[in-house]
Structures are given as structure tokens and as C-alpha cells.
Rosetta silent file (secondary structure, phi, psi, omega in degrees, C-alpha in Angstrom):
SEQUENCE: XXXXXXXXXXXXXXXXXXXXXXXXXXXXXXXXXXXXXXXXXXXXXXXXXXXXXXXXXXXXXXXXXXXXXXXXXXXXXXXXXXXXXXXXXXXXXXXXXXXXXXXXXXXXXXXXXXXXXXXXXXXXXXXXXXXXXXXXXXXXXXXXXXXXXXXXXXXXXXXXXXXXXXXXXXXXXXXXXXXXXXXXXXXXXXXXXXXXXXXXXXXXXXXXXXXXXXXXXXXXXXXXXXXXXXXXXXXXXXXXXXXXXXXXXXXXXXXXXXXXXXXXXXXXXXXXXXXXXXXXXXX
SCORE:     score description
SCORE:     0.000 S_00000001
   1 L     0.000  131.570  179.199   13.587  -24.469   22.861 S_00000001
   2 E   -85.520  150.021 -176.030   13.121  -24.323   19.109 S_00000001
   3 E  -128.162  131.065  179.792   13.860  -21.103   17.246 S_00000001
   4 E  -134.184  164.905 -179.027   12.243  -19.755   14.100 S_00000001
   5 E  -158.036  164.075  170.770   12.199  -16.427   12.281 S_00000001
   6 E  -114.016  126.418  176.093   10.866  -14.446    9.337 S_00000001
   7 E  -107.497  144.640  179.102   13.442  -12.761    7.115 S_00000001
   8 E  -178.629  177.759  176.999   12.654   -9.870    4.792 S_00000001
   9 L  -166.112  124.537   -6.171   13.467   -6.247    4.022 S_00000001
  10 L   -80.070  154.065  176.890   12.043   -3.925    4.964 S_00000001
  11 L  -110.390  112.216  175.856   10.082   -5.607    7.733 S_00000001
  12 L   -96.000 -142.482  177.496    7.431   -3.437    9.310 S_00000001
  13 L   -66.786  135.174  179.848    4.611   -4.629   11.531 S_00000001
  14 L  -138.475  139.642  175.886    3.946   -8.324   11.049 S_00000001
  15 L   -85.578   -5.328 -174.331    1.377  -10.697   12.507 S_00000001
  16 H   -57.542  -46.977  178.714    3.657  -13.680   11.853 S_00000001
  17 H   -58.659  -42.717 -179.678    5.201  -13.896   15.353 S_00000001
  18 H   -63.204  -42.207 -179.634    1.761  -13.745   16.946 S_00000001
  19 H   -65.879  -48.950 -177.072    0.387  -16.397   14.588 S_00000001
  20 H   -67.371  -37.275  177.797    3.317  -18.793   14.981 S_00000001
  21 H   -63.365  -38.792  177.193    3.459  -18.397   18.753 S_00000001
  22 H   -67.014  -42.481  179.136   -0.241  -19.298   18.925 S_00000001
  23 H   -63.251  -42.321  179.360    0.253  -22.266   16.608 S_00000001
  24 H   -65.373  -37.152  176.935    3.190  -23.555   18.653 S_00000001
  25 H   -63.993  -42.878  178.720    1.156  -23.253   21.838 S_00000001
  26 H   -61.550  -35.152 -177.002   -1.682  -25.218   20.232 S_00000001
  27 H   -90.891   -1.014 -179.667    0.784  -27.934   19.180 S_00000001
  28 L    71.661   31.825 -178.676    2.585  -28.026   22.537 S_00000001
  29 L  -101.710  129.567  175.951    5.863  -26.805   21.051 S_00000001
  30 L   -87.964  104.519 -175.530    8.306  -24.783   23.156 S_00000001
  31 E  -158.837  167.895  177.862    9.624  -22.256   20.680 S_00000001
  32 E  -126.091  158.581  179.353   10.192  -18.640   19.684 S_00000001
  33 E  -142.607  121.382 -176.997    9.606  -16.748   16.456 S_00000001
  34 E  -124.662  166.982  176.739   11.330  -13.456   15.656 S_00000001
  35 E  -101.293  130.812  178.619   11.592  -10.939   12.839 S_00000001
  36 E  -123.157  108.028  178.790   14.964  -10.508   11.131 S_00000001
  37 E   -82.252  107.752 -176.691   15.295   -7.509    8.815 S_00000001
  38 L  -125.277  110.103  175.470   18.022   -8.577    6.379 S_00000001
  39 L   -62.160  149.838 -176.902   18.812   -6.463    3.289 S_00000001
  40 H   -56.649  -33.612 -178.660   19.533   -8.665    0.247 S_00000001
  41 H   -72.018  -12.123  179.636   23.180   -7.601    0.146 S_00000001
  42 H  -101.844   -3.105 -174.102   23.634   -8.935    3.700 S_00000001
  43 H   -59.516  -44.560 -177.938   22.009  -12.329    3.150 S_00000001
  44 H   -62.219  -45.240 -178.331   25.252  -14.184    2.395 S_00000001
  45 H   -68.458  -26.174 -176.044   27.062  -12.823    5.453 S_00000001
  46 H  -103.101    6.157 -176.945   24.110  -13.561    7.734 S_00000001
  47 H   -65.832  -32.477  177.757   23.193  -16.974    6.411 S_00000001
  48 H   -59.673  -34.007  177.080   25.118  -18.708    9.211 S_00000001
  49 H   -63.157  -35.147 -179.423   22.732  -16.946   11.606 S_00000001
  50 H   -75.787  -34.531 -179.681   19.824  -18.551    9.775 S_00000001
  51 H   -68.635  -18.698  177.962   21.326  -22.035    9.796 S_00000001
  52 L   -76.375  -13.089  178.531   21.401  -21.867   13.601 S_00000001
  53 L   -84.026  163.068  175.186   17.591  -21.746   13.555 S_00000001
  54 L   -77.999  -22.771  177.880   15.347  -24.801   13.330 S_00000001
  55 E   178.721  166.149  178.467   13.649  -23.199   10.355 S_00000001
  56 E  -154.946  157.287  173.560   12.656  -19.849    8.925 S_00000001
  57 E  -101.276  154.466  177.939   10.213  -18.091    6.634 S_00000001
  58 E  -128.925  134.865  173.954   11.223  -15.739    3.839 S_00000001
  59 L  -125.779 -173.928 -177.033    9.292  -12.824    2.419 S_00000001
  60 L   -51.919  131.253    7.708   10.113  -10.032   -0.051 S_00000001
  61 L  -104.607   26.680 -170.658   12.841   -9.707   -1.334 S_00000001
  62 H   -99.385   -0.878 -173.826   14.219  -13.135   -0.351 S_00000001
  63 H   -63.780  -26.963  176.288   11.724  -15.596   -1.847 S_00000001
  64 H  -102.113  -38.791 -178.191   13.946  -16.109   -4.896 S_00000001
  65 H   -61.939  -24.680 -177.855   17.292  -15.028   -3.435 S_00000001
  66 L   -80.751  -15.451 -174.417   17.189  -17.754   -0.796 S_00000001
  67 H   -56.629  -46.031 -178.909   16.917  -20.569   -3.364 S_00000001
  68 H   -62.722  -16.814 -179.247   20.696  -20.998   -3.995 S_00000001
  69 H   -87.802   -6.963  179.041   21.178  -21.514   -0.245 S_00000001
  70 L   -88.723  141.837  176.480   18.837  -24.525   -0.176 S_00000001
  71 L   -72.410  -33.160  175.275   20.235  -28.037   -0.653 S_00000001
  72 E  -158.490  164.079  179.834   17.054  -29.000   -2.447 S_00000001
  73 E  -114.611  138.166  169.550   13.555  -27.722   -3.155 S_00000001
  74 L   -67.033  158.425 -178.932   10.255  -29.385   -2.384 S_00000001
  75 H   -58.623  -30.916  179.666    7.974  -29.723   -5.410 S_00000001
  76 H   -63.178  -36.906  179.537    5.852  -26.835   -4.077 S_00000001
  77 H   -82.292  -37.271 -179.303    8.827  -24.470   -4.347 S_00000001
  78 H   -64.197  -38.953 -177.695   10.226  -25.957   -7.538 S_00000001
  79 H   -62.086  -39.602 -174.438    6.917  -25.530   -9.371 S_00000001
  80 H  -104.890   -2.059  179.316    6.692  -21.802   -8.657 S_00000001
  81 L    60.466   35.108 -175.994   10.387  -20.924   -8.416 S_00000001
  82 L  -148.474  134.512 -179.974    9.739  -19.309   -5.045 S_00000001
  83 L  -120.572  129.310  174.663   10.642  -20.278   -1.461 S_00000001
  84 L  -126.157    3.520 -178.882    8.994  -18.838    1.641 S_00000001
  85 E  -147.404  128.112  178.907    9.777  -21.625    4.125 S_00000001
  86 E  -124.526  130.289  175.153   13.078  -23.374    4.861 S_00000001
  87 E  -103.383  120.974  178.281   13.522  -26.392    7.112 S_00000001
  88 L   -87.050  162.249 -179.001   17.022  -26.735    8.545 S_00000001
  89 L   157.110 -146.192  178.608   18.618  -30.016    9.491 S_00000001
  90 L   -62.220  -26.240  171.418   20.970  -32.452    7.764 S_00000001
  91 L  -140.715  153.339 -179.664   19.912  -30.632    4.598 S_00000001
  92 L   -97.389  115.520 -175.017   18.200  -27.299    4.037 S_00000001
  93 E  -111.289  129.239  179.583   14.935  -27.838    2.183 S_00000001
  94 E   -96.264  136.783  179.884   12.949  -25.000    0.607 S_00000001
  95 E  -127.715  163.710  169.892    9.150  -25.063    0.448 S_00000001
  96 L  -119.934   97.710  179.980    6.396  -22.779   -0.783 S_00000001
  97 H   -86.293   -8.036  175.090    3.683  -22.781    1.884 S_00000001
  98 H   -58.181  -40.736 -178.125    1.905  -19.843    0.243 S_00000001
  99 H   -67.607  -36.254  176.322    0.326  -22.317   -2.144 S_00000001
 100 H   -65.452  -42.610  177.916   -0.833  -24.524    0.746 S_00000001
 101 H   -61.396  -39.680  179.868   -2.342  -21.499    2.480 S_00000001
 102 H   -67.073  -53.071 -175.278   -4.097  -20.514   -0.729 S_00000001
 103 H   -64.762  -35.670  178.886   -5.537  -23.905   -1.650 S_00000001
 104 H   -71.008  -31.685  175.853   -6.705  -24.589    1.910 S_00000001
 105 H   -66.151  -42.064  178.824   -8.389  -21.168    2.010 S_00000001
 106 H   -62.483  -39.699  176.254  -10.233  -21.965   -1.197 S_00000001
 107 H   -62.317  -42.854 -179.038  -11.393  -25.244    0.343 S_00000001
 108 H   -64.111  -32.538  178.386  -12.570  -23.356    3.457 S_00000001
 109 H   -73.152  -16.201 -177.835  -14.517  -20.975    1.202 S_00000001
 110 L    83.732   19.530 -179.428  -16.275  -23.967   -0.346 S_00000001
 111 L  -103.546  170.598  177.752  -14.913  -23.197   -3.802 S_00000001
 112 L  -131.228  137.428  177.612  -13.048  -25.343   -6.339 S_00000001
 113 L   -75.947  -25.324  176.782  -10.088  -24.389   -8.497 S_00000001
 114 L   -80.491   65.628 -176.590  -11.202  -26.886  -11.132 S_00000001
 115 L  -156.799 -167.221  178.077  -13.851  -24.407  -12.266 S_00000001
 116 E   -85.619  111.244 -172.019  -14.199  -21.055  -14.055 S_00000001
 117 E  -118.078  130.888  174.201  -11.704  -18.829  -12.228 S_00000001
 118 E  -110.366  122.201  178.301  -11.047  -15.104  -12.622 S_00000001
 119 E  -113.011  119.828  178.155   -7.763  -13.847  -11.149 S_00000001
 120 E   -99.810  117.706 -178.822   -7.293  -10.078  -10.905 S_00000001
 121 L   106.475  142.116 -178.075   -3.617   -9.125  -10.675 S_00000001
 122 L  -139.479   41.350  172.464   -0.474  -10.904  -11.832 S_00000001
 123 L   -80.763 -156.126 -177.852    2.254   -9.997   -9.342 S_00000001
 124 H   -57.177  -51.287 -178.257    4.075  -12.660   -7.310 S_00000001
 125 H   -71.511  -34.387  178.347    1.008  -14.027   -5.533 S_00000001
 126 H   -64.005  -39.173  178.050   -1.145  -13.622   -8.633 S_00000001
 127 H   -63.962  -42.687  179.298    1.250  -15.720  -10.712 S_00000001
 128 H   -63.388  -44.931 -177.993    1.188  -18.484   -8.102 S_00000001
 129 H   -64.906  -45.351  179.721   -2.613  -18.410   -7.874 S_00000001
 130 H   -61.228  -43.220 -179.305   -3.114  -18.396  -11.649 S_00000001
 131 H   -65.023  -45.760 -177.922   -0.678  -21.275  -12.076 S_00000001
 132 H   -63.853  -39.807  178.061   -2.210  -23.375   -9.296 S_00000001
 133 H   -63.643  -41.234  179.309   -5.710  -22.831  -10.676 S_00000001
 134 H   -67.523  -44.082  179.763   -4.545  -23.881  -14.144 S_00000001
 135 H   -64.038  -25.840 -179.369   -2.646  -26.909  -12.811 S_00000001
 136 L   -83.741   -1.263  177.560   -5.801  -27.896  -10.898 S_00000001
 137 L    95.942   14.254  179.861   -7.778  -28.045  -14.121 S_00000001
 138 L   -78.053  158.729  170.811   -9.490  -24.679  -13.934 S_00000001
 139 E   -97.412  103.946 -164.679  -10.546  -22.507  -16.847 S_00000001
 140 E  -107.976  132.821  172.034   -8.559  -19.429  -15.834 S_00000001
 141 E  -117.191  124.298  179.388   -8.810  -15.793  -16.890 S_00000001
 142 E  -105.064  119.327  178.779   -6.070  -13.454  -15.644 S_00000001
 143 E  -102.332  127.750 -178.864   -6.988   -9.762  -15.596 S_00000001
 144 E  -138.801  148.777  175.421   -4.132   -7.272  -15.455 S_00000001
 145 E   -56.173  146.479 -175.537   -3.775   -3.539  -15.947 S_00000001
 146 H   -51.890  -37.172 -179.439   -2.814   -2.736  -19.530 S_00000001
 147 H   -66.005  -21.642 -177.098    0.687   -1.659  -18.421 S_00000001
 148 H  -113.086    8.500 -176.985    1.280   -5.128  -16.914 S_00000001
 149 H   -63.742  -36.377  179.503   -0.531   -7.223  -19.512 S_00000001
 150 H   -62.951  -38.390  177.680    2.738   -8.261  -21.188 S_00000001
 151 H   -64.699  -40.475  178.912    3.983   -9.643  -17.851 S_00000001
 152 H   -63.403  -39.617 -179.382    0.741  -11.592  -17.445 S_00000001
 153 H   -68.050  -33.275  175.785    1.117  -13.060  -20.923 S_00000001
 154 H   -66.078  -38.709  177.729    4.690  -14.158  -20.101 S_00000001
 155 H   -61.110  -44.136 -179.229    3.345  -15.881  -16.999 S_00000001
 156 H   -65.436  -36.990  176.859    0.804  -17.736  -19.111 S_00000001
 157 H   -60.241  -41.816  179.321    3.515  -18.774  -21.577 S_00000001
 158 H   -65.282  -39.684  178.948    5.442  -20.280  -18.665 S_00000001
 159 H   -65.475  -43.805 -178.613    2.385  -22.139  -17.389 S_00000001
 160 H   -69.567  -26.978  176.833    1.602  -23.541  -20.842 S_00000001
 161 H   -66.704  -36.118  178.326    5.231  -24.616  -21.268 S_00000001
 162 H   -80.935  -34.250 -176.300    4.827  -26.781  -18.155 S_00000001
 163 L  -136.310   85.502 -174.757    1.249  -27.782  -18.930 S_00000001
 164 L   -54.574  -27.986 -178.014    0.484  -27.472  -22.673 S_00000001
 165 L   -88.265    6.881 -177.064   -3.194  -28.247  -22.135 S_00000001
 166 L   -60.206  135.117  178.433   -3.732  -25.444  -19.598 S_00000001
 167 E   -98.401   90.454 -174.733   -6.931  -23.447  -20.176 S_00000001
 168 E  -148.549  139.236 -178.772   -5.723  -19.955  -19.325 S_00000001
 169 E  -148.662  172.649 -179.275   -5.949  -16.542  -20.993 S_00000001
 170 E  -117.018  159.852  170.159   -5.597  -12.830  -20.241 S_00000001
 171 E  -142.098  136.257 -178.180   -7.810   -9.761  -20.335 S_00000001
 172 E   -88.853  138.626  175.592   -6.540   -6.199  -20.062 S_00000001
 173 E   -94.819  109.906 -174.179   -7.944   -3.707  -17.560 S_00000001
 174 L   -81.349  -29.446  178.699   -8.105   -0.425  -19.442 S_00000001
 175 L  -101.350 -142.073  179.165   -9.301    1.741  -16.539 S_00000001
 176 L   -96.200  -15.950 -179.044   -8.658    1.464  -12.801 S_00000001
 177 L  -141.433  144.195 -179.842  -11.055   -1.440  -12.221 S_00000001
 178 E   -63.876  134.347 -179.385  -12.103   -4.460  -14.282 S_00000001
 179 L  -144.822  175.832 -178.740  -15.491   -3.979  -15.947 S_00000001
 180 H   -57.860  -35.605 -179.978  -17.686   -5.409  -18.671 S_00000001
 181 H   -59.336  -30.135  179.821  -16.104   -3.182  -21.276 S_00000001
 182 H   -69.785  -22.138  177.364  -12.777   -4.941  -20.755 S_00000001
 183 H   -93.286    3.220 -179.205  -14.455   -8.189  -21.863 S_00000001
 184 L    84.681   16.547 -179.932  -15.859   -6.465  -24.929 S_00000001
 185 L   148.832 -116.524 -179.468  -19.368   -6.155  -23.498 S_00000001
 186 L   -76.722  152.514 -179.474  -21.044   -8.420  -20.955 S_00000001
 187 L   -83.377  130.490  176.233  -19.047  -10.098  -18.188 S_00000001
 188 L   -65.020  162.090  176.410  -18.707  -13.903  -18.494 S_00000001
 189 L   -83.669  139.567  177.515  -19.849  -16.020  -15.559 S_00000001
 190 E  -128.487  145.440  176.000  -17.180  -17.222  -13.137 S_00000001
 191 E   -80.627  -29.841 -175.987  -17.407  -19.731  -10.313 S_00000001
 192 E  -143.500  126.048  175.299  -14.622  -18.030   -8.374 S_00000001
 193 E  -107.777  126.978 -179.840  -13.315  -14.457   -8.411 S_00000001
 194 E  -122.725  122.744  172.238   -9.896  -13.923   -6.815 S_00000001
 195 E   -91.891  109.228  178.521   -8.358  -10.521   -6.146 S_00000001
 196 L  -106.269   16.547  178.343   -4.594  -11.099   -6.172 S_00000001
 197 L  -104.202  167.834  177.678   -3.795   -7.385   -6.368 S_00000001
 198 L   -83.259    5.186 -177.804   -3.213   -4.923   -3.499 S_00000001
 199 L   -63.242  127.444 -178.486   -6.305   -2.902   -4.453 S_00000001
 200 L    99.305   -4.348 -179.072   -8.423   -2.283   -1.356 S_00000001
 201 L   -75.684  147.034  175.700   -5.555   -2.681    1.099 S_00000001
 202 L   -55.016  135.259    9.127   -5.198   -0.321    4.065 S_00000001
 203 L   -93.687   -1.226 -177.281   -5.017    2.674    3.964 S_00000001
 204 L   -90.522   64.388 -170.672   -6.781    2.897    0.565 S_00000001
 205 L   -79.168   -7.364 -179.424   -9.757    0.884    1.770 S_00000001
 206 L   -92.277    5.362 -179.785  -12.336    2.548   -0.500 S_00000001
 207 L   -92.601  151.711  178.719  -10.820    1.040   -3.638 S_00000001
 208 L  -138.496  140.818 -174.440  -12.161   -2.045   -5.388 S_00000001
 209 L   -79.396   -9.546 -178.019  -10.429   -4.052   -8.179 S_00000001
 210 E  -151.500  160.779  178.842  -13.563   -4.604  -10.261 S_00000001
 211 L   -74.179  160.691 -178.797  -16.997   -3.201  -10.979 S_00000001
 212 H   -59.487  -32.390  179.816  -20.088   -4.564   -9.248 S_00000001
 213 H   -62.042  -30.812  178.310  -21.170   -6.240  -12.485 S_00000001
 214 H   -72.806  -41.387  178.535  -18.054   -8.428  -12.300 S_00000001
 215 H   -62.504  -40.621  179.443  -18.786   -9.410   -8.685 S_00000001
 216 H   -61.224  -28.411 -176.893  -22.351  -10.288   -9.691 S_00000001
 217 L   -78.167   -9.802 -173.624  -20.971  -12.657  -12.320 S_00000001
 218 E  -102.168  148.583  177.133  -19.056  -14.707   -9.716 S_00000001
 219 E   -80.803  -42.187  179.801  -20.239  -17.531   -7.488 S_00000001
 220 E  -139.580  157.671 -176.140  -17.669  -16.955   -4.725 S_00000001
 221 E  -130.975  131.702  174.842  -15.062  -14.294   -3.950 S_00000001
 222 E  -125.678  127.078 -179.354  -11.595  -14.577   -2.401 S_00000001
 223 E  -115.742  119.952 -179.183   -9.513  -11.474   -1.659 S_00000001
 224 L   -67.586  -19.085  178.077   -5.827  -11.966   -0.779 S_00000001
 225 L   -67.754  133.087  179.359   -5.912   -8.601    1.047 S_00000001
 226 L  -120.178   -0.050  174.865   -6.338   -9.111    4.814 S_00000001
 227 L  -133.530  107.422   19.265   -6.131   -5.532    6.072 S_00000001
 228 L   -80.438  171.438 -179.662   -8.821   -4.270    6.508 S_00000001
 229 L   -56.111  -42.949  175.273  -10.672   -7.222    8.026 S_00000001
 230 L  -122.279  113.847  178.975  -13.460   -6.780    5.447 S_00000001
 231 L   -79.280  164.859  177.588  -12.421   -5.232    2.151 S_00000001
 232 H   -60.825  -34.418  178.117  -14.843   -3.297   -0.006 S_00000001
 233 H   -62.314  -49.805 -177.707  -14.719   -6.233   -2.426 S_00000001
 234 H   -70.595  -34.800  176.604  -15.794   -8.810    0.179 S_00000001
 235 H   -60.885  -47.868 -179.196  -18.381   -6.461    1.688 S_00000001
 236 H   -62.733  -42.219 -179.622  -19.955   -5.904   -1.721 S_00000001
 237 H   -60.573  -45.185 -178.924  -19.877   -9.621   -2.511 S_00000001
 238 H   -65.644  -37.704  177.675  -21.659  -10.520    0.729 S_00000001
 239 H   -62.711  -27.365  178.698  -24.261   -7.818    0.139 S_00000001
 240 L   -90.369    5.450  177.881  -24.919   -9.500   -3.215 S_00000001
 241 L    82.947   18.119 -179.111  -25.313  -12.860   -1.489 S_00000001
 242 L   -99.172  131.080  172.904  -21.923  -14.228   -2.531 S_00000001
 243 E   -59.986  133.368 -175.857  -19.755  -16.225   -0.075 S_00000001
 244 E  -143.148  150.009 -178.413  -16.554  -14.198    0.404 S_00000001
 245 E  -145.800  142.656  175.718  -13.302  -14.465    2.335 S_00000001
 246 L   -93.924  179.794 -172.588  -10.271  -12.207    2.852 S_00000001
 247 L   -79.479    0.293  178.983   -6.617  -13.232    2.918 S_00000001
 248 H   -61.373  -36.622  177.897   -6.224  -13.683    6.672 S_00000001
 249 H   -59.935  -42.696  179.988   -7.102  -17.357    6.243 S_00000001
 250 H   -62.724  -41.015 -179.891   -4.297  -17.705    3.689 S_00000001
 251 H   -63.728  -45.941 -179.036   -1.807  -16.033    6.065 S_00000001
 252 H   -69.701  -42.565 -175.456   -2.743  -18.294    8.984 S_00000001
 253 H   -71.971  -30.207  175.006   -2.988  -21.482    6.951 S_00000001
 254 H   -71.167  -32.042  176.191    0.404  -21.010    5.274 S_00000001
 255 H   -68.412  -40.340  177.357    1.894  -20.549    8.763 S_00000001
 256 H   -61.867  -39.065  178.042    0.168  -23.736    9.913 S_00000001
 257 H   -63.268  -37.827  177.627    1.681  -25.536    6.912 S_00000001
 258 H   -63.324  -42.631  178.568    5.137  -24.313    7.976 S_00000001
 259 H   -65.784  -32.805  174.974    4.620  -25.729   11.470 S_00000001
 260 H   -63.554  -42.676 -179.493    3.543  -29.023    9.921 S_00000001
 261 H   -67.752  -46.470 -176.279    6.784  -29.073    7.919 S_00000001
 262 H   -71.683  -39.835 -169.463    9.018  -28.030   10.805 S_00000001
 263 H  -127.195   -0.145 -175.967    7.424  -30.027   13.595 S_00000001
 264 L    66.854   24.730 -177.453    4.863  -32.440   12.181 S_00000001
 265 L   -66.057  150.473  177.595    2.226  -30.374   13.991 S_00000001
 266 L  -128.007  130.974 -177.853   -1.463  -31.191   13.564 S_00000001
 267 L  -124.130  142.407  177.326   -4.206  -28.577   14.005 S_00000001
 268 L   -79.963  154.437  177.955   -7.964  -28.983   14.176 S_00000001
 269 H   -60.642  -36.030 -179.509  -10.191  -27.038   11.787 S_00000001
 270 H   -64.923  -44.066 -179.641  -11.887  -25.433   14.798 S_00000001
 271 H   -65.008  -39.422 -179.243   -8.592  -24.148   16.236 S_00000001
 272 H   -68.323  -41.286  177.870   -7.518  -22.732   12.879 S_00000001
 273 H   -63.794  -38.355  178.337  -10.844  -20.972   12.317 S_00000001
 274 H   -66.105  -40.244  179.352  -10.633  -19.477   15.809 S_00000001
 275 H   -66.579  -40.559  177.763   -7.082  -18.259   15.143 S_00000001
 276 H   -59.693  -46.288 -179.292   -8.134  -16.694   11.824 S_00000001
 277 H   -63.329  -41.304 -179.813  -10.974  -14.842   13.552 S_00000001
 278 H   -65.465  -39.399  179.611   -8.673  -13.634   16.355 S_00000001
 279 H   -68.714  -35.850  175.836   -6.089  -12.359   13.867 S_00000001
 280 H   -62.842  -39.341  179.818   -8.800  -10.523   11.912 S_00000001
 281 H   -74.783  -16.218 -179.141   -9.875   -8.828   15.126 S_00000001
 282 H   -83.363  -11.033 -178.334   -6.254   -7.953   15.929 S_00000001
 283 L   -68.330    0.000    0.000   -5.928   -5.737   12.841 S_00000001
């Protein structure tokens, strides 16, 4: 029996065991997946426990802290300086499957990153999304609250250092939600609007990261928030006739990518869509 786990701290309720157990069943893999709450100061002492596993996922606060324990990094992890998946074996290899989950979700939405992309939020996931969109040839605008605008600009400096020709810029959110005034008047048109902030997440489900005028300016909408099943952002987008998707697809698809790495598993699009729908209903 193969053994896998998710490490993090603190670890509350997580859908990861349920998702991975379903994926392993689909792939015919006999395995278990558990949650391991490991404070950062205990990581070194408990690393031997992790090496006994066939592989493991890492979430906050270990996505950077786990890097020195890897023998090498896959290009996905090296590009973003973040590891959320480790494959054990003759060498311990760190991967970033968050980016695979993200890009595959965008494909499922029918959108393209090589387009006009608006990213709201510039935390860990926002930095990855902004960078991937820029690396994919997109014309990227990163919107961040005024207090975090300097951090967003540092992120852009890092992206341009790796890719001098990157078309990426920032806009500051002066209020609580992005609006036309933040652009100096009318909102530019975007092919894809991505909410990479926690705005709208349970229990504050009545919040939205941008004004309706911004949603109207977008062709498609992707919200990394997956609880609730339908955020106010995606509800509003659909009411305006815009294709929209929440982050449950990203969560499931990054887990599927981990199983591909660990076991060479192959999943059909139909099975993955069914699993995404079941996980949305499980919230």
C-alpha cells in the first residue's frame, strides 16, 4: 500500500484526503492519504517521517521551507520558488502542481493566458498566476490594495528580471474593491479576470473583489476561491453572460497532477469533471 500525506500548520478541515482517495481509486492505486499538522520548527525533526512516505504535498507554511530538503527541483518549482508536491525515491524531487492545476483550469474554462489578463490580488497564489500569465505571453494587469502595491511591484520586477519582455503592470485598489476610478476613469477590456485574493471566501460570502463594471469588461472569470461553491463574483459574472469558474477545479486538478507525478496516473476529462462537481457539492 502506498502512503501519501499533506503537511501544513495549522491544518483544519481539508478536502485533500477525499480528493486523493477518489483519484487513487480511479487509477486503481492501493493507497492512503493523511493530514500531518507539522509546525515549522518541527519540520527538521519530523522529516524522516516524511521520507518514509511515497510522496507528500506541502501547504502553508512549508511551501518554501521544504525546498532545502529536496535533492532537486522540477522546473515548475524552480520558476516560482515554491514547492507543494514532493516525490520520494532515490532522490527527493520538489514540484509545484499549483501551476498545473491553474493552467488546466483556465483551459477548462475555455480561456487563454496569452491574452489581456487582469489578476486581482498578489499573495502567494496571485504571484504564481501573474507570473504564469506573463510567461505565457499575456498582457497582464495586477490589481492590489494600496497597502500591498509595493509588494506587487516587487513581484513584477522579479518577473521582468526573468523575462525582460514581459507585458505586466500594476494598478492600485484605493477602496475595498477594484473599480473604474482605480484605472483613472473607464475600465479597460480584459479577456480574462482572475480573482487571486481571498475576497468572497466563506464565511464572508457577500464580498466581491471588484465592481460590476469591471466584471462587465471581462470575457471570462476565474475565482481561486472554492468555498462557497458559487462566489458572488462568479454568480454576478454568469448573470452578465460571462463564463465563470471557481477554484475547486484548480484544487482537484493540482491533486491529479500530483498523482501523475507520483504514480504515472492517467485520468479522463469526464472523471475529473465529475470529481470537481462532487467536491463542490461536498462543501
